[in-house]
RONUBA-639735 format. One record per residue: y, z, x of N, C-alpha, C, O in turn. Coordinates in steps of 0.02 Angstrom, whole numbers, padded with zeros to 5 digits, always signed. Example, Ala and Ser with C-alpha at 12.3 -4.5 7.8 and 13.67 -1.06 7.14 Angstrom:
! RONUBA-639735
-00284+00390+00660-00225+00390+00615-00165+00390+00660-00166+00423+00712/-00112+00354+00642-00053+00357+00684+00002+00394+00645+00057+00402+00670/
! end
This chain:
! RONUBA-639735
-01755+00467-00180-01720+00440-00242-01706+00497-00286-01747+00542-00296/-01645+00492-00316-01628+00545-00366-01661+00544-00428-01652+00499-00468/-01702+00596-00438-01744+00593-00502-01698+00592-00564-01722+00567-00615/-01634+00616-00565-01591+00605-00624-01558+00539-00621-01512+00532-00661/-01570+00496-00586-01543+00429-00600-01575+00399-00664-01546+00357-00699/-01637+00422-00677-01664+00399-00738-01623+00431-00797-01616+00492-00800/-01597+00387-00844-01557+00415-00900-01605+00431-00960-01665+00416-00962/-01569+00463-01008-01612+00484-01065-01647+00428-01100-01706+00434-01117/-01608+00367-01112-01642+00309-01145-01701+00286-01104-01750+00264-01133/-01697+00291-01036-01755+00266-00994-01815+00312-01011-01870+00289-01027/-01803+00379-01008-01859+00423-01012-01890+00426-01086-01949+00444-01096/-01849+00410-01133-01873+00402-01202-01917+00340-01207-01968+00343-01241/-01898+00283-01173-01936+00223-01170-02003+00237-01141-02056+00221-01169/-02002+00269-01082-02064+00293-01047-02112+00333-01092-02172+00320-01096/-02083+00382-01127-02121+00427-01176-02151+00379-01232-02211+00382-01246/-02111+00337-01260-02147+00284-01308-02203+00248-01284-02256+00246-01315/-02193+00215-01222-02247+00179-01188-02303+00216-01177-02359+00193-01189/-02292+00281-01153-02348+00330-01138-02389+00345-01196-02450+00342-01194/-02355+00361-01250-02387+00379-01315-02431+00321-01338-02487+00333-01361/-02406+00256-01332-02444+00202-01351-02508+00189-01305-02563+00175-01330/-02497+00195-01242-02556+00187-01195-02608+00241-01204-02668+00228-01200/-02584+00306-01217-02633+00360-01234-02669+00345-01300-02729+00359-01309/-02632+00318-01343-02665+00307-01409-02722+00259-01408-02771+00269-01444/-02717+00200-01362-02766+00151-01347-02829+00188-01316-02884+00163-01323/-02820+00248-01282-02870+00281-01257-02902+00339-01302-02940+00383-01281/-02882+00332-01361-02897+00380-01414-02865+00450-01404-02893+00499-01430/-02810+00458-01370-02775+00521-01362-02710+00519-01400-02663+00485-01379/-02708+00553-01454-02651+00556-01497-02606+00615-01482-02628+00672-01486/-02541+00601-01464-02495+00650-01450-02432+00638-01488-02420+00582-01511/-02391+00688-01497-02325+00678-01530-02273+00650-01484-02279+00654-01423/-02224+00623-01514-02169+00599-01467-02137+00651-01428-02116+00636-01373/-02130+00715-01451-02101+00765-01411-02144+00781-01352-02120+00792-01297/-02213+00782-01364-02263+00798-01306-02260+00738-01254-02270+00750-01194/-02246+00675-01277-02236+00625-01235-02177+00630-01189-02177+00611-01130/-02125+00658-01223-02057+00664-01183-02071+00717-01138-02047+00713-01081/-02107+00769-01152-02120+00827-01103-02163+00801-01047-02150+00818-00989/-02210+00763-01060-02258+00735-01005-02218+00690-00957-02225+00695-00896/-02177+00648-00985-02135+00602-00945-02086+00644-00900-02074+00629-00842/-02063+00695-00930-02015+00736-00887-02054+00773-00826-02034+00776-00768/-02112+00797-00852-02153+00830-00803-02174+00788-00742-02182+00811-00686/-02183+00728-00757-02202+00676-00705-02147+00669-00657-02159+00649-00600/-02086+00684-00676-02026+00677-00635-02014+00748-00595-01972+00752-00552/-02050+00796-00611-02049+00860-00582-02007+00916-00621-01985+00966-00593/-01998+00903-00686-01954+00948-00720-02008+00989-00768-02063+00967-00781/-01985+01049-00790-02030+01097-00831-02042+01061-00898-02099+01061-00922/-01990+01028-00931-02006+00999-00996-01941+00949-01007-01897+00945-00964/-01941+00918-01061-01885+00870-01079-01821+00901-01087-01770+00873-01068/-01820+00964-01117-01753+00993-01129-01721+01018-01057-01660+01015-01047/-01763+01040-01012-01739+01058-00944-01709+00996-00912-01655+01001-00882/-01745+00934-00917-01719+00872-00885-01654+00856-00917-01605+00845-00882/-01654+00853-00984-01593+00829-01021-01533+00876-01008-01476+00854-01008/-01547+00941-00999-01492+00986-00985-01459+00968-00921-01398+00960-00916/-01503+00962-00871-01486+00950-00799-01447+00879-00800-01396+00871-00766/-01470+00836-00835-01443+00767-00826-01373+00772-00862-01324+00749-00834/-01368+00800-00923-01300+00809-00959-01250+00845-00910-01192+00825-00908/-01273+00898-00871-01227+00932-00830-01204+00889-00770-01147+00893-00748/-01249+00851-00746-01234+00806-00689-01183+00759-00713-01131+00751-00681/-01195+00724-00772-01149+00672-00799-01080+00702-00812-01029+00670-00797/-01079+00763-00840-01013+00798-00850-00975+00813-00786-00914+00812-00786/-01006+00827-00737-00975+00843-00666-00954+00770-00636-00900+00761-00608/-00994+00730-00643-00975+00659-00614-00918+00624-00652-00877+00589-00622/-00915+00635-00725-00859+00604-00757-00799+00649-00744-00745+00622-00735/-00805+00711-00742-00749+00755-00727-00715+00743-00659-00654+00750-00651/-00760+00724-00610-00732+00711-00543-00697+00647-00538-00645+00640-00506/-00728+00598-00573-00692+00531-00573-00630+00534-00611-00584+00497-00595/-00625+00575-00662-00557+00576-00699-00510+00609-00653-00452+00589-00649/-00533+00659-00616-00489+00702-00570-00461+00651-00519-00401+00647-00507/-00503+00614-00491-00479+00569-00433-00434+00515-00463-00386+00497-00429/-00445+00486-00526-00400+00441-00549-00334+00469-00564-00285+00432-00558/-00327+00537-00585-00268+00574-00600-00229+00583-00535-00168+00576-00531/-00271+00601-00484-00241+00616-00413-00208+00553-00381-00154+00556-00351/-00245+00495-00390-00219+00434-00364-00157+00409-00395-00114+00379-00362/-00151+00422-00467-00097+00403-00502-00037+00451-00478+00019+00429-00467/-00053+00513-00470-00001+00559-00446+00028+00538-00376+00088+00542-00363/-00017+00516-00335+00006+00488-00270+00047+00432-00279+00099+00427-00248/+00026+00388-00320+00062+00324-00328+00138+00333-00357+00188+00304-00337/+00134+00381-00409+00207+00392-00436+00251+00427-00379+00310+00411-00373/+00219+00475-00338+00260+00507-00289+00289+00459-00241+00346+00467-00218/+00247+00404-00222+00271+00364-00174+00328+00309-00201+00368+00282-00163/+00326+00299-00268+00381+00266-00300+00442+00301-00309+00498+00279-00293/+00429+00367-00340+00492+00402-00354+00518+00441-00293+00578+00454-00288/+00474+00459-00247+00500+00498-00193+00461+00466-00130+00403+00482-00117/+00496+00422-00093+00468+00386-00043+00439+00433+00012+00468+00486+00025/+00388+00415+00043+00354+00460+00086+00393+00479+00148+00416+00436+00185/+00400+00544+00160+00438+00574+00218+00395+00602+00270+00421+00637+00313/+00329+00592+00270+00289+00624+00309+00277+00593+00380+00244+00620+00425/+00306+00536+00382+00312+00498+00449+00364+00543+00500+00365+00533+00561/+00402+00588+00471+00436+00634+00507+00397+00689+00538+00422+00721+00585/+00340+00700+00515+00294+00762+00525+00239+00739+00563+00227+00679+00568/+00200+00786+00594+00134+00778+00619+00085+00825+00587+00089+00885+00601/+00041+00803+00545-00003+00849+00510-00054+00875+00564-00079+00836+00604/-00066+00937+00565-00110+00969+00608-00169+01005+00577-00218+01024+00609/-00162+01014+00508-00224+01056+00469-00208+01064+00400-00155+01045+00375/-00256+01093+00370-00255+01119+00296-00288+01183+00291-00336+01198+00326/-00261+01223+00244-00295+01290+00237-00274+01309+00164-00217+01296+00142/-00324+01341+00128-00320+01360+00066-00289+01303+00019-00316+01248+00015/-00234+01317-00014-00204+01257-00051-00147+01216-00018-00109+01180-00049/-00144+01227+00056-00090+01197+00090-00112+01143+00145-00163+01150+00178/-00074+01097+00152-00068+01055+00214-00019+01082+00259+00032+01108+00235/-00028+01079+00325+00028+01106+00366+00043+01052+00423+00000+01017+00451/+00102+01052+00435+00133+00999+00486+00180+01024+00543+00209+01077+00534/+00188+00994+00592+00233+01006+00644+00295+00967+00619+00291+00908+00601/+00350+01000+00617+00417+00970+00601+00467+00979+00660+00479+01035+00683/+00496+00921+00684+00542+00929+00744+00614+00934+00718+00641+00886+00690/+00643+00989+00726+00706+01013+00708+00756+01009+00769+00740+01029+00825/+00814+00984+00755+00862+00976+00809+00917+01036+00787+00944+01040+00732/+00927+01076+00839+00974+01135+00834+01014+01147+00895+00987+01167+00946/+01080+01134+00889+01121+01143+00945+01102+01099+01006+01101+01121+01063/+01084+01029+00989+01067+00984+01037+01001+00998+01068+00985+00966+01118/+00963+01040+01045+00893+01054+01073+00844+01043+01014+00863+01048+00955/+00781+01026+01033+00725+01014+00991+00684+01080+00983+00666+01113+01031/+00673+01095+00924+00639+01152+00902+00577+01127+00859+00584+01079+00821/+00519+01158+00865+00462+01139+00830+00434+01190+00785+00419+01246+00807/+00427+01173+00726+00409+01226+00671+00342+01191+00634+00327+01131+00628/+00310+01247+00613+00251+01234+00566+00269+01240+00495+00280+01296+00471/+00273+01183+00457+00290+01194+00389+00229+01189+00344+00183+01151+00361/+00224+01225+00286+00172+01219+00241+00195+01185+00179+00253+01191+00158/+00144+01145+00147+00161+01106+00090+00099+01118+00040+00043+01120+00064/+00107+01126-00025+00055+01126-00070+00019+01055-00069+00053+01004-00073/-00045+01052-00064-00081+00994-00061-00065+00954-00126-00065+00981-00181/-00053+00888-00116-00042+00841-00168+00018+00866-00223+00018+00855-00283/+00060+00897-00189+00121+00911-00235+00152+00846-00266+00145+00791-00239/+00187+00856-00322+00213+00800-00346+00264+00755-00305+00260+00694-00300/+00311+00795-00276+00363+00759-00240+00354+00751-00167+00380+00705-00135/+00313+00802-00142+00305+00801-00067+00357+00816-00027+00359+00795+00031/+00405+00853-00051+00467+00868-00014+00483+00941-00013+00537+00960+00008/+00437+00984-00035+00450+01057-00027+00406+01090+00019+00345+01085+00010/+00430+01125+00067+00393+01162+00124+00415+01225+00130+00468+01243+00105/+00373+01270+00167+00392+01333+00181+00372+01353+00263+00319+01340+00292/+00425+01383+00286+00415+01404+00358+00408+01485+00360+00457+01520+00354/+00348+01508+00368+00333+01580+00362+00365+01623+00408+00377+01682+00394/+00381+01595+00468+00402+01640+00527+00467+01671+00508+00478+01728+00525/+00512+01636+00472+00577+01665+00449+00593+01659+00379+00650+01658+00358/+00532+01655+00338+00545+01655+00264+00590+01600+00240+00632+01614+00197/+00585+01540+00265+00632+01485+00250+00600+01427+00208+00546+01402+00224/+00630+01411+00162+00611+01350+00121+00644+01288+00145+00705+01287+00152/+00606+01233+00158+00646+01169+00168+00630+01123+00111+00573+01107+00095/+00687+01101+00080+00685+01057+00018+00716+00989+00036+00777+00983+00031/+00681+00939+00054+00710+00876+00068+00727+00837+00015+00689+00819-00030/+00797+00822+00023+00822+00784-00037+00789+00724-00057+00747+00699-00019/+00804+00695-00116+00762+00644-00146+00774+00576-00107+00726+00544-00086/+00834+00557-00098+00847+00497-00073+00870+00492+00003+00879+00439+00032/+00879+00557+00035+00897+00561+00101+00844+00604+00133+00845+00666+00133/+00798+00564+00162+00732+00599+00186+00743+00646+00240+00707+00696+00243/+00793+00635+00288+00799+00669+00348+00848+00732+00340+00861+00766+00390/+00873+00745+00283+00917+00800+00273+00884+00851+00223+00872+00836+00164/+00871+00910+00249+00836+00961+00207+00888+01019+00191+00930+01040+00231/+00880+01041+00127+00912+01096+00106+00873+01163+00122+00816+01171+00100/+00901+01209+00160+00862+01269+00187+00885+01328+00148+00944+01337+00133/+00833+01369+00132+00851+01431+00097+00805+01489+00126+00744+01488+00123/+00841+01538+00155+00806+01590+00187+00798+01651+00143+00848+01673+00115/+00741+01677+00136+00732+01738+00097+00758+01798+00138+00734+01809+00194/+00805+01838+00113+00826+01901+00158+00772+01950+00174+00724+01956+00136/+00776+01982+00224+00725+02026+00247+00706+02073+00196+00650+02098+00202/+00743+02090+00146+00724+02143+00096+00666+02118+00058+00631+02159+00028/+00650+02054+00056+00594+02024+00018+00591+02043-00053+00538+02052-00082/+00654+02050-00082+00649+02070-00156+00634+02005-00195+00661+01953-00180/+00591+02010-00241+00567+01955-00278+00625+01916-00312+00623+01856-00326/+00680+01960-00325+00731+01926-00367+00770+01863-00322+00800+01815-00347/+00762+01874-00255+00790+01821-00215+00751+01747-00223+00778+01694-00208/+00690+01753-00246+00653+01692-00262+00681+01657-00319+00685+01596-00323/+00703+01701-00368+00736+01673-00431+00802+01644-00416+00823+01592-00442/+00835+01682-00370+00901+01661-00350+00901+01589-00317+00943+01546-00331/+00851+01582-00272+00842+01512-00243+00827+01461-00294+00853+01405-00294/+00784+01481-00338+00766+01424-00385+00830+01407-00430+00842+01349-00444/+00867+01456-00450+00936+01440-00490+00976+01401-00441+01002+01350-00463/+00985+01416-00377+01026+01375-00334+01008+01302-00326+01049+01257-00320/+00937+01294-00325+00908+01224-00320+00925+01186-00380+00947+01129-00375/+00915+01217-00440+00927+01185-00503+00994+01156-00508+01004+01102-00536/+01041+01192-00481+01114+01170-00486+01131+01109-00438+01185+01080-00444/+01086+01093-00392+01101+01041-00344+01097+00971-00381+01055+00964-00426/+01138+00923-00364+01145+00863-00402+01086+00819-00382+01070+00776-00423/+01053+00825-00327+00996+00789-00304+00930+00819-00326+00878+00786-00319/+00931+00878-00352+00870+00909-00377+00843+00878-00444+00882+00857-00487/+00770+00877-00451+00747+00851-00511+00699+00909-00541+00687+00960-00508/+00677+00898-00596+00633+00946-00630+00571+00953-00590+00546+01009-00580/+00545+00896-00565+00484+00894-00527+00488+00937-00462+00445+00977-00444/+00544+00923-00432+00563+00960-00367+00562+01037-00380+00538+01074-00337/+00587+01059-00434+00596+01127-00452+00525+01148-00466+00507+01202-00442/+00481+01111-00504+00417+01132-00515+00372+01145-00450+00334+01193-00443/+00384+01097-00406+00348+01095-00342+00372+01166-00307+00329+01203-00282/+00433+01180-00307+00457+01240-00274+00423+01300-00304+00398+01343-00268/+00421+01303-00374+00395+01361-00401+00323+01374-00392+00299+01431-00392/+00284+01313-00384+00214+01317-00365+00204+01339-00296+00156+01375-00281/+00247+01318-00254+00239+01348-00183+00259+01418-00174+00231+01453-00133/+00312+01443-00215+00330+01511-00215+00272+01558-00238+00253+01608-00208/+00249+01533-00294+00189+01570-00327+00129+01582-00276+00094+01633-00278/+00122+01535-00234+00060+01539-00185+00082+01580-00125+00045+01625-00105/+00142+01566-00094+00159+01599-00030+00176+01672-00044+00176+01711+00004/+00191+01693-00103+00196+01764-00112+00132+01802-00095+00128+01859-00072/+00080+01762-00111+00014+01795-00105-00013+01782-00029-00041+01828+00001/-00003+01725-00004-00031+01698+00056+00014+01704+00120-00007+01685+00175/+00071+01727+00114+00119+01719+00173+00095+01751+00237+00112+01727+00290/+00059+01802+00235+00034+01837+00302-00021+01791+00329-00026+01784+00390/-00062+01760+00287-00111+01717+00310-00081+01659+00348-00102+01639+00402/-00026+01633+00314+00006+01573+00351+00046+01587+00407+00062+01543+00448/+00064+01655+00411+00099+01676+00473+00057+01684+00530+00079+01674+00587/-00004+01703+00519-00053+01711+00573-00069+01638+00602-00080+01630+00662/-00071+01588+00559-00080+01516+00587-00021+01498+00633-00030+01475+00689/+00038+01509+00609+00101+01492+00647+00098+01526+00713+00114+01495+00763/+00078+01590+00716+00078+01634+00776+00030+01611+00831+00036+01633+00888/-00021+01564+00814-00065+01534+00857-00032+01489+00907-00057+01482+00962/+00023+01460+00890+00050+01401+00925+00112+01421+00954+00152+01451+00919/+00126+01406+01021+00191+01417+01056+00227+01353+01038+00197+01303+01018/+00299+01358+01046+00335+01303+01042+00316+01245+01090+00319+01186+01072/+00296+01263+01149+00275+01217+01195+00213+01176+01181+00207+01117+01199/+00165+01213+01146+00108+01181+01120+00119+01134+01066+00090+01079+01065/+00164+01156+01017+00181+01112+00962+00215+01051+00987+00203+00997+00960/+00256+01057+01038+00287+00997+01065+00235+00941+01094+00240+00880+01087/+00186+00974+01127+00139+00931+01155+00095+00891+01104+00076+00833+01112/+00081+00929+01052+00042+00903+00996+00083+00848+00960+00058+00794+00942/+00153+00867+00951+00190+00821+00922+00202+00750+00953+00199+00695+00924/+00217+00763+01018+00224+00705+01059+00167+00657+01070+00171+00596+01073/+00108+00696+01076+00042+00655+01078+00028+00615+01021+00001+00560+01027/+00046+00640+00958+00033+00607+00896+00088+00552+00887+00073+00501+00855/+00143+00559+00910+00197+00513+00903+00191+00456+00956+00233+00411+00958/
! end
């Protein structure tokens, strides 16, 4: 049983009863001493140690619950405003701040399988990165199967990222939230691209095809 399940009011009540019972036995102690004794009986150094740990636990619990509520609200809004497109993909893992998926792309009447990375729980769920050729896939808001692709030139000049953001902003289908998701992804892949590329290089196109077909 979790010793911290006893709350502050409970332990104060225990200390009060303890003080009264000891008084009947001619042992007179202060209320603070009774609190310390009650805390020690639960295995804590004193009442202040117990209360400090309990406060810390409550703060963590409350913070986690608030975080999960916000996350669920985010997912609900994303589904309403940006219908889910992940049925086009097969999720195969997660690393750092990213989920990664197999995406089946058709090119010149042939199927090609790519690993695309998405920031976990992004607002729109429509912004992805393919590290093998520095390409961003931005799926339009209402046409799920059509993606706007932007490839960063080999020079890897940071200004190309700003150029891409400006181009996306000008699109009639782009929204502020999509641009925010794009900027968040850029911020992270500038740091993590080499790590993501190592993941991509583990899989051959044949292996990706097998995994994709097996999941579908």
